[in-house]
N, C-alpha and C positions, 0 to 999 in steps of 0.2 A: 276796824282793826287799828291798833296803835302803830303809827309810822315813826320811823327813826331815820337819822341821817346815815346813809350808806355810802362808803367810799368818799366821804367828805363832800358830797353833793347835797345841796339844800333840798328839802323834801318836796316842796311844791314848785320846783322849777318847771317852766313851761315845757310841755312835751312835744309840741310841734306837730307836724303832719304824720299821717300813718306811716310813711316810709322814712321818717326822721331817724337818724342814727342814735340820737340821744334818748335814753329811757331811764331817767334818774330815780323815779319813785318806785320803791319796792315794798311789798306788804310784809310786815312783821307781825308776829303773834301778839294779840292782846294778852298782857300778863295775867289777866283774870280768867283766861280761857285756856284749857289744856289742848294739846294737839289732838287728842281723841275727840274732844267736844267740837273743835274746829272742823274736823273731818265729818262728824255727824251732822253738823249744820249744812255742809255741802251736800251730803247724801239726801237730806230732807228736800232739797230742791228738785230731785228726781227728774232731771232733764226737762223741766217745764219751760216753755218758751217765755213765760212771764219773768223768768230769771235771766233770760238772754241766751239760753242754751240752744245750739243748732247742731243736729246730728250730721256729721260729715262723712261717716262711714258706718253702715249698719251691719249687724250680724249676717253672715251668709248661712245657707242651709247646711253646708258641709264644712268640715275642718280643713284648713290649709296649713300644711307643715305642722299638723297637730295643734293648731291654734284657731280659735274664733275670737273676733274682736269687734267692738263697737266704739266709735270715737265721736265725741262731741266737744265743741268749743263754746266759750262765752267771753265777752269783754270783761275786763276787770274794772268794775265801777266803784270799787271800794278805795283802792290806792291811787287810781288814775294811771297806772302803768299800762302802756298800749299792748304789751305782750299778753295774749289771751290765756285764760285758764282752760286746761284740757281735762276732760274726764274720759278715761278709757275703761271699759268693762271687758274683761278677757277670760277665756277658758283655755287651759293648757291640758292636753291629754297626757297621762302618765307621769305627771310632775306633782310634787308635794309642796306645801307652803314653805317648809324649811329650805327647799332648793331655791326658791325665788328670793327668800329672805337673804340667803347667803350671797346671791348675785347683787342684792342691794347693798349689803354691808361691805362686800369685797368685790367691787365692780371692775376687776382687772381685765375682763373680757370686753370692756367698752372699746369701740373703735377709737383709735388715737390715744389710748391710755399711755401715760408716761410715768406717773408717780402717785403713790398713795402712802400716807403714814398716819399712825395713831397720834393724836395730840393730847387728849385728856379723857380719862374715864371717870364719870361721876357715879354710875352704878353699873358694875360689870354686866354686859349683855343687854342692858336696857337703856342706858343713857351715857352717851360718849360723843366726842368730837373727833373728826378726821379731816385731813388735808388731802385734796385730790388735784392733779394737774393732767389735762388732756390737750391734744392738738389735732385738729382736723386738717386734712390736706389743703394747702393754699390759704390757711387762716393762721393768725397769731394764736399762740397758746392761751388757753383759759385755765384759771385755777379756782378752787372752791374751798371754803371753810365750812364744813357741814356739821350740824348738831343732829345726832340720831336719837330718836325715841322709839324704843321697841317694847311692845306689850303683847306677851303671850296670854291670850284671854281664856277664861274658864271654859268657854264653849269649844275650844280647840283651834279657833282662828288666831291669826297673828296680825297685829297692826304694826306698821313701821312708818315712821315719818322722818324725812330728811329735810332740814330747813337751813338755809344759809345763816351763819352767825358771824360774830367777830371773836377773835381770841388773840392774846399777845404772842402766841406761838405761831400764828398764821398771818404775818404781816403781808401787806401788798408788795409784790416783787416787781422790780424794774423789768420792762419788756413782756410782762404777762398781764393779761386782762383779768381782773377779778369779776367773776360772773355771779349772778344770783340764781338760786334753784330752790324749788319747793316740790316735794313729792310725798304724798300721804297715801298709803296703800293698805287695804285690808284683804288678807288672803285666807281662804277657807276651802275645804273640800266640798264638792258638789253633793247635794242631797239627792239629785235626780239622775246623775250620770256617774257610773263607777269609774274610779281612777282619773277623775277630772278635777283639777284645781281651778277655782274661780277667784278672780281678784278684781277689785275696783281701785283705780288709782287716779288721784288728782295731781296734775303737774302744772307748774308755772315756772318758766325760766326767762331770764334776761341775760343774754350773752354779751350785751354791751358792744363796745367797739363800733365799727362802721357798718354793721349788718342792718339792712332795712327791716324794720319791725314787721311791716305788712307781709314781706316775703317769708319771714320766719313763721308767722302765724299760718300762712298758706301751706308751708312745708310740714307743719306739725303732724297731720294725719299720716302721710306717707313715711315720715321719719320714724313715727312710733311703730308702724307696722314693720319697718325694716329692723328696728331695734329688737322687737319681739322675736322676729325670725332669727336674728343673730343669737339671741339668748337661747332659743330652743335648740339651735344647732350646737351651741356650746354644751347644753345639757346632754345632748346625744353623744357628743364626743367624750364626755366624762362618764358615760354609762348610767346617767341618772334617770333616763326616760324609760318608763315601764310600757313597752309596746304591746 
C-alpha cells in the first residue's frame, strides 16, 4: 500500500516495543486500488495462518443477544503499524443490511459520542466525508476525519468502507487526539437462515496518545463483542429487530 505522512509524523519513524505509545505509520489506500478491491484482497486471505491470521473467538453453536461472531487478528506487515488488523464475521438475527449501514454512517449510538458533522459530499449516498469526535471515560477525546465509500451492489449486498483522510475542513484541534480508523464491511442477507444478516468487517485503528498498543490489540475481541451487543440493543430500542 502507498503510505503518506499522517499528523505531520514521518512515515518510517521507529515503532519501538509492543507497548510503545508511539504508532506513527498508518496504512493508506494505493491510489490504483479501489476500496472494494482492497476488501476483496483481504477476503482472499480467508483466515489462513500463512497470512498471520489467528482466530481469537470462534462462532458459538447458539445466538447470544441475537448475534453470532467470529473474530481473528493479524499483524500489519504492510505499513509496519503495530495495531493489528481485525476480521470479524457476524450474524445478526432480525436485522437488515440497511440497518447496519445506517449505524455506520450515523454512529450516534457509539459509547462516548460527542459530535458528528458532514464535511463534503462527492456523490450523494456513496462518497462523502464526515467529522466525528468521541471521548471514552478517563481518556482524552479522539476525533476522526472519515472518507466514506458506499456501494449498493447488484446482488443486493451493501459494501461500506470508512477510512481516515485529511480535509481542510477537518483541522487537527488543540486538546483532541486525531486517531486513525479503517473499516471495510460487506453486508448481505443469509442464504441459509431466514431473517439473518451476515457481514464481514475488517477493522484497523490507531488511537494514538499514550495507550499501549499491545493492550489495545488484546482488548480488540472483547471490545468488538461489546460494540456489537450495544448496536443490537440500539436496534431493539428503535424497533428495528424482527423477532
